[in-house]
C-alpha positions, 0 to 999 in steps of 0.5 A, spaced: 529 565 479 528 571 483 523 571 489 516 574 489 516 580 493 514 579 500 508 583 502 509 589 507 504 587 512 508 580 514 513 585 517 508 590 521 510 593 527 517 590 526 521 596 526 518 599 532 519 592 536 526 593 534 526 600 536 523 598 543 528 593 544 534 597 543 531 603 548 529 598 553 533 592 552 527 587 554 525 581 551 519 580 547 512 578 550 508 572 549 503 576 545 508 579 541 511 572 539 504 569 538 503 575 533 509 573 529 507 566 529 500 568 526 504 572 521 508 566 519 502 561 519 498 567 514 505 567 510 505 559 509 498 559 507 499 564 502 504 560 499 510 564 500 517 561 501 520 561 508 527 563 505 524 569 502 521 571 508 527 570 512 531 574 507 525 580 508 526 580 515 534 580 515 533 586 510 528 589 514 533 589 520 538 592 516 533 598 514 530 599 521 537 598 525 537 603 530 542 609 529 544 609 537 543 602 539 542 601 546 545 594 546 546 590 539 546 583 543 539 585 545 537 587 538 540 581 535 536 576 541 530 580 539 531 578 531 532 571 533 526 571 537 522 574 531 525 569 526 524 563 530 517 565 532 515 566 525 518 560 522 514 556 528 508 559 525 510 557 518 512 550 520 505 549 524 501 551 518 505 547 513 504 541 518 497 542 518 496 543 511 500 536 510 495 533 515 489 535 511 492 533 504 494 526 507 486 526 510 484 528 503 488 523 500 486 517 505 479 519 504 479 519 496 483 512 496 477 509 501 472 512 496 475 509 490 477 502 493 470 501 495 466 505 490 463 510 494 462 517 493 459 521 487 462 518 481 463 525 478 466 528 484 470 522 485 473 523 478 475 530 479 478 528 486 482 523 482 485 528 477 488 531 483 492 525 485 494 523 478 488 518 476 484 519 470 478 514 472 475 514 464 481 510 463 483 502 464 486 501 470 489 494 473 491 494 481 496 490 484 497 488 491 503 486 495 503 483 502 509 482 506 511 479 513 508 485 517 503 490 516 505 497 512 503 504 512 506 509 507 511 512 512 514 505 513 521 504 510 519 498 505 513 502 502 517 509 501 523 505 498 518 501 493 514 508 491 521 512 490 523 506 485 516 507 481 517 515 481 524 515 479 523 509 473 516 512 471 515 519 474 508 522 474 505 517 469 498 516 472 500 512 478 497 511 484 501 508 490 499 507 497 498 502 503 491 499 505 490 494 511 497 493 512 499 492 504 502 496 499 497 497 493 499 500 486 494 502 481 496 503 474 494 504 467 491 497 464 495 498 458 502 499 461 504 492 464 511 495 465 509 499 471 505 493 474 511 488 473 516 493 476 512 494 482 511 487 483 519 486 482 520 492 487 515 489 492 517 482 492 525 484 493 523 490 499 519 485 503 524 480 502 520 475 499 513 477 500 507 476 495 504 480 490 497 479 486 495 483 480 487 484 478 485 484 471 485 491 468 478 494 468 475 500 465 472 506 469 471 507 477 468 500 478 473 497 474 478 499 479 474 496 485 473 490 481 481 489 480 482 491 487 478 485 489 480 480 484 487 482 487 485 481 494 481 474 492 488 472 489 492 473 495 487 469 499 487 463 494 494 463 494 494 462 502 489 457 501 492 453 496 499 454 498 501 457 491 509 458 491 509 463 485 511 470 488 507 474 483 500 471 481 495 474 476 488 473 477 487 472 470 491 465 471 486 463 477 479 464 474 478 457 474 478 457 482 472 462 483 468 458 478 470 451 482 467 454 488 461 458 485 457 453 487 460 451 494 455 446 496 456 442 490 464 443 491 463 440 498 459 434 496 464 433 491 470 433 497 466 429 502 464 424 497 471 423 493 475 424 499 471 423 505 473 416 506 481 418 507 478 420 514 478 413 516 486 412 515 491 412 520 493 419 522 487 422 518 486 425 512 491 430 512 497 426 510 494 422 504 491 429 502 498 432 502 500 426 498 495 427 492 496 435 492 504 433 491 502 428 486 498 432 482 502 439 483 508 435 480 504 433 474 503 426 476 510 424 476 512 419 482 519 421 483 518 428 483 512 428 488 516 423 493 522 429 493 517 434 495 514 430 500 521 428 503 519 420 502 522 414 498 518 413 491 516 406 494 513 410 500 509 414 496 507 409 491 504 405 498 500 412 499 497 412 493 495 405 493 492 406 500 488 412 497 485 408 491 483 402 496 480 407 501 476 412 495 475 407 490 479 412 485 486 411 482 490 417 482 494 414 476 488 413 472 486 418 467 479 416 468 479 418 476 484 423 476 480 429 474 475 428 479 480 427 484 484 433 483 478 437 483 476 435 489 483 436 492 483 443 490 476 444 493 478 441 499 484 446 499 479 452 498 474 450 503 479 448 508 477 441 509 479 437 513 480 442 518 473 445 517 467 442 517 463 442 510 
């Protein structure tokens, strides 16, 4: 494909400059070099390619080469200075453009995730970054053992994998508050699934949370908040699954919607455990393992590195202290709900 013609004004004074250098053998002045840098900036802002600009300088050098050069070395040194200054200005303008683009992108992402800015203007900006806000989107958030920004190797690896697999398919990948984030069409589950797998592998065992697919700008905000809340729940509840879906954990926000009622349940059902030798923690851990293992004593004992006999003794102790038998279906739901509430409220480490 042929290069576009380079306007002559980017070479203004170049031929005369070579003639002066040929006659005097001097080097270019600081003002002359700065003028070439300014021309390089202008060329970059106009969208001309650096390769074509360098070729134009070389062609102009051949055309303007003095018939009786005083020193070929001086002329070539001047050509080198001109091209270097021009390229420096070009690169300076490109770097500034990149920084402006990054700032605009970061501002857009912040506005998008926090529901700020005029919706119409936000939609216009979204198309520039590959999103159509009138559609349904889901947000997935991944966290690892350390905080990430977009320039870090881990996010770049995940982003390359997404781009190579799906290309430009209405996907927004970014980082926010040290986490990786993917906004994808709500009807294309394969994108979120791929992101989750890649993020889990790249973070060497991190955790990914996926919000429910929602419609419009407000839907993206809601899906993002659901993903963040799911990560928080996973930490509080010690959930082991590497990929968690907000839709599968909706019962937990429901349980804590009335915090005082949940606190009362925890206090009434589990409060007596605090009188046990060693405090409530070991017995609460026993209940958690017992319920998480489907009330199978052998499996719960294995998870706690206890003998079945020791586990049975703990369950009997819990029954004696609380008056509720974990093995009795009539008591089980109340106790299990209280255990979940204790995890969510940070009890007994935090006061209710």
